[in-house]
VOKE-267763 format. One record per residue: x, y, z of N, C-alpha, C in turn. Coordinates in steps of 0.02 Angstrom, whole numbers, plus 50000, padded with zeros to 5 digits. Each point is the difference from the previous one (the first is absolute). Layout:
<koltis>
XYZXYZXYZ
...
</koltis>
This chain:
<koltis>
489035055749743499324996050031499725005150053
499335000750002499785004350045499534997150058
499945003850053499684996250065499494997849987
499495002449952499524998849978499874991549982
500584999949971500094992649963500104993850057
500385002050043500104995850062499735000750058
499505004150026499645002450052499454994550020
499824998750053499424997050024499295003750009
499584999949952499425004350009499554998550058
499685006050023499584997550056500074996150053
500545002050024500434997050067499395000150057
500074995250043499775001550058500115006150042
499565002050033500155005950042499645000250071
500135004450044499845000750067499845006450027
499415002250023499925005350019500575002750062
500035006450018500515002950048499734999050061
499174998750027499834999750058499874993350017
499984994149949500014993250005500594998450049
499904993950029500414998150053500674996149976
500605000050029500674995449984499644993849997
499584997150043499824992849988499624998849941
499595003749982499605000749932500464998449950
500505004249989500545000949947500444994550007
500044996450049500434993949999499644994249966
499315000250012499734995649974499855000349925
500015006349989500015000949913500664996349967
500485000850029500684999649994500094992149986
499664995950055500124994149991499524996249953
499605001850005499354997249956500145001749930
500225005549975500125000849938500655000049975
500684997550043500504998449984500475006949970
499815004750032500435005649990500405003050053
500485004449998500455002450049499995007350004
499665004149952499815006350007499385001849985
499645005350031499325003349994500075007750004
499665001849935500005005849996499505003450049
499955004850041499605003250051499685006349954
499335000050017499525004649963499525004350039
499875004649976499485004550050499475002949940
499504997550008499505003349948500294998849921
500274993549984500214997749942500575003549976
500425003850045500535004049986500594996950047
500644999349961500544996350043500215004450048
500074997950070500555003750041500594997050021
499934993749990500584995350025500214993549984
500434996550029499984993349987500254996750045
499664993450022500074996650055500494993849978
500544996650029500274995249983500064993850054
500244994749982499984994650067500525002750036
500465001549992500545002950029499825005650062
499415005349975499705003250030499564998350058
499794995549989499464995050042500434995750045
500584998149981500384997150045500235003650048
500325007849980500135003150055499535002350063
499495000349967499415002650044499864993850052
500124993849968500014993750049500324999750045
500745003049987500594999350050499985003650058
499495004950010499925005550046499654996250057
500135002350067499724997550050499224998350014
499755004549954499234999250021499664994849956
499694996450059499744991049948499315002249955
499705007050007499575001049950500125004049948
500584999149966500255002749941499444998849947
499744993649995499514998949956499475004949992
499835002550062499455005149979500245007750000
500455001049980500395007549978499775000549920
499955007249996499785000149919500774999549964
499674999149935500574998749952500305007049992
499595006950007500475005749996500535001050042
500024995250054500435001150059500644997449975
500024994849965500614995749963500275001549943
499515003449959500035001749925500645004749998
500204999049928500585003749972499755005049963
499975007050024499835005849964500515005350009
500065004849950499774999949936500344993049956
499604998249953500274993649965500305002349915
500574996150002500225000449931499474997249941
499945002949942499574997049962500364998849931
499694997949942500254998049943499275002449951
500245002849948499515002349934499884993549963
499644997549974499904995949935500415000749941
500185005750007500465001649929500735000450007
500154998650086500634999650014500524993949970
500625000249991500314995449970500194995250058
499944993449991500194994650037500715002250030
500615000649969500585001850037499965004650039
499575005749984500075004350049499505000150066
499584996349992499734996850073500534995750027
500224996249965500334994250027500685003750059
500235005349965500435003250032499675004950067
499545001749980499645004050063499904994050050
499814994349994499834994950049500614997150035
500564999949947500544998350037500385003050045
499885008349983500325004550036499635000650069
499285000249992499795000050071499794992750052
500344995949959500054992750022499184997550041
499545002649952499364996949994499684996049954
499624995050021499784993849947499415001449972
499645007249994499405001249962499945007449980
499695000849961499675008849974499334997649977
499685004850025499435000149964499935004549949
499624998349953500015003749925499315004550004
500175007149993499505003750007499915005149928
499445003349978499875003149961499545007450009
500255004050020499555006049997499814998350090
500284996750032499765000050080499614993449997
499704996449938499684994449993500374993450015
500014996050040500294993550018499904995449939
500454997749953499884995849941500134993950024
500644997850032500364994150016500475000450043
500444995350003500464999050047500694994649963
500485003649997500644997249970500644997250048
500104994350000500484996550052500624999249981
500394998950045500674996849967500054995749969
499644993550002499844993849967499785002149929
499545004649994499675003049931500605002049967
500495003750025500525002949965500424995349969
500174995750057500474994049974499774995749937
499474998850003499624996349950500025002749922
499915007450020500015005049935500804997749957
500405001650056500644998649984500284994049958
499484993750027500244994149977499704999349929
499405003349993499685000549939500325004449937
500385004350027500265004949951500714995949991
500134995250018500694998649990500304997949917
499464999349969500194998349920500325009249979
499855005650044500215005649967500795002150039
500345002149954500705000450039500015007150034
500185000450064499895006450034500605000550041
500225006250033500604999950040499834995550072
499544999550006499894995950081499964993449973
499844997749946500124993249981500694996549996
500555004349991500824999150001500285000550072
499515002050057500254999250069500254993050012
500494999950045500124993050037499835001150069
499924993650025499974999850077500425003550046
500624998749984500635004650032499815008950010
499715001449927499875007749993499475002050039
499484995150025499245001350030499944998150078
500524994550011500044998550073500245005750065
499694997650061500215001950061500544996850017
500745004450000500574995250017500005000250081
500374994950025500234999950069499414999650053
499634994749973499205000450042500294995550072
499505002250050499944996750070500004992649998
500304996150031499834992849988499874997450073
499924992549999499794997750059500214992549984
500234996050072500344995150001499354993150012
500054995449955499454995250026499844997950066
500514998750029499844998050072499825006250048
499925007449986499885005050017499074999450041
499985002850043499375000050025499495003749944
499284998349996499675003449971499855006450025
500075001550067499835005250048500455005049984
500774997249985500415005649988500005002549920
499764995749948499905001249928499365005050012
499434999650037499475004849983500355006350029
500294999950055500325006950034500465004149939
500374996749955500535001549968499505003449933
499524996149975499615001249947499585007050020
499825001650064499615005350026500485005350002
500604999150023500575006550028500195002749943
500104995149939500295001749942499735003249951
499264997850010499395001449932500164996549940
499984993350018500194995849953499414994549980
499824997149948499504995650008500234993149980
500744999249977500304994249983500594998250019
500204995850031500684998350020500294994049967
500644999749969500264994549985500244996250047
499864991849996500324996950062500734996949971
500385001750033500704996449987500304996050045
500264995949983500544994150048500655003350013
500384995850038500575001750038500645001949927
499704996749944500475000949955499765005949950
499565003150020499695005149962499514998549934
499814993850000499714995749959499175003450002
499725001249953499195000950006499744993750013
499584997150060499664994450003499195002550016
499845005749986499135003350008500095005849997
499295003149998499695006450009499485000450041
500035005550051499515000550042499675005949982
499355000749986499715006049981499375000650064
499785007149985499365000850047499464995249989
499984997649953499344994649988500154993950043
500734997749995500044994750044499925000450073
500375006150018499855002950074499235000250034
499615002149946499195000450019499854992649997
500184996749962499684992849993500214995750073
500585001950018500274997450059499765002350064
500005007050008499795003250066499455004949998
499695000549942499545005449985500255006549986
499655004850035500225008049991500785001350022
500345001349975500625001850039500055005250055
499675004849983499865005750035499764999650076
499394994849995499664997950060500494995950025
500354995049968500544995550034500485003350035
500275005649980500435003650043499865002250055
499405003750008499545002350049499924995350049
500074993949981499654993250055500655000150059
499934998350045500474997550052500214992849988
499624996449977500144992849988500274999849925
500594997050004500325000349922500064991149981
499584995850025500234993049995499814998149938
499625001949960500054998249921500625001749961
500195005850031500745003349972500514996150015
500054994350057500534997450003500234992849947
499614999849956500104995149956500645003449946
500394997349977500605002549935499755001849947
500355004149977499735002049927500004994649956
500254995249992500114994649960499314996549999
499595000550049499354997650013499425003249959
500285006949979499355002449976500155003249933
500655000349978500225002549964499764998349908
500055002849963499824997149934500654996949955
499954994149985500504998349963499854993949934
500314999649962500625004149974499995007749989
500495003450026499955008249981499985001749927
500064995749956499935002849949500315005049966
500744999550014500345006349976500095001849933
500125005249972500165001649947500645001949969
500374998349945500665003449972500055006750001
500595002950031500085007849982499885002849933
500044995149946500035002949925499334997549982
499554997750040499254999749961499535005149977
499745001049952499745005149977499295003150063
499975005450009499525003350046499334996849971
499905000049924499344998849980499874991550017
500504998049991499914991550020499714998950068
500265003550044499915000150072499345004449993
499725003749985499425002650001499324994549980
500314995749942499544994949980500014995350060
500494999250023500054996250059499485000450068
500045005450011499695003450051499294999749989
499625001849938499394999949976499754992149993
500444995749981499584993650007500194996050061
500395002350039500084995250054499735004450072
499835006149990499625004250058500645001050052
500575002049970500635000250046500025007850013
500365001850067500095007649996500615000950011
500494995550010500685002249999500434994050009
500605000149968500434993649982500775002550021
500504995250006500625001550023500435000649927
500455003349999500385001249944500704997450006
500374996949967500574995650011500515000349951
500594999350003500355000749964500294993049960
500384999449957500284994549963500074995050047
500265000250042500104994650064499504999750047
499435001849981499404998950061500125004350059
500515005250018499945004850052499555005849986
499735001050065499405004549996500255008049994
499795002449943500295006849991499315005950029
499474997649976499485005150036499304996049993
499335004249999499404997550000499525004949964
499594997349944499635004849950499344998150006
499635003950029499385000949992499445004949966
499494997649996499545003749954500035007249996
500185002750057500005009349993500734999349965
500554995550009500625001649945499864999449936
499444994149982499865000249930499565006649976
499695001950044499575007149988500515004749965
500524999850054500425006849987500384998549924
500284993449999500384999049927499365000949949
499414999150011499655001449955499855006949967
500215004950059499815006649983500605002949974
500514997849983500525003149988500224996349932
</koltis>
């Protein structure tokens, strides 16, 4: 399957001289997390929600007035319309990015995201491929960082930021999984974690992790096919789930990046 078959044509774009405030409004209203940045209809970079969050985390309260060009990633990795889905999946996984503009001769044709590629893998489920035989234990990230349910949210935020992770399995004293803390849960509770850490008052973070975590954690068995997990992610809009052994003990965590990496092999 080729990228032209799964990409999103005519993506929303933003000019490099427009403001970050304008870019954030486009993302919110259009329900997108990535904006190709253009100059006279030519692609010059890409701006993600994380880029905007990083700008907001600075000390300057006028971040919204900064130009997109100050926060965008450039040069930007691109895909061609005739590139194979598995090749692009491997590049996304290797770079740990969530989207890639699709260009042809310098002209922006569309945007392909990790979700698009996961959906493509699900649609191709009836075709026997090497990636369809991979199991969760083959693709997972082992020995993930964890957090206790009674730990303070402020400590969980610090752990996620310091270790550069977006998901923490929540385990009790018996090492049983009782929930999952994601960056999305954190944002719902305290807002932008970068801004939160920069503030002197951590009052909202004094609540325990159990108060904001997602439950149940919906773990998957170590021998569950990656293809089934990709379908679960596509249907439930999940980003990561814990992986457990036959006794229910935590073995690892599998994210959409891990699935993309498995698709590429």
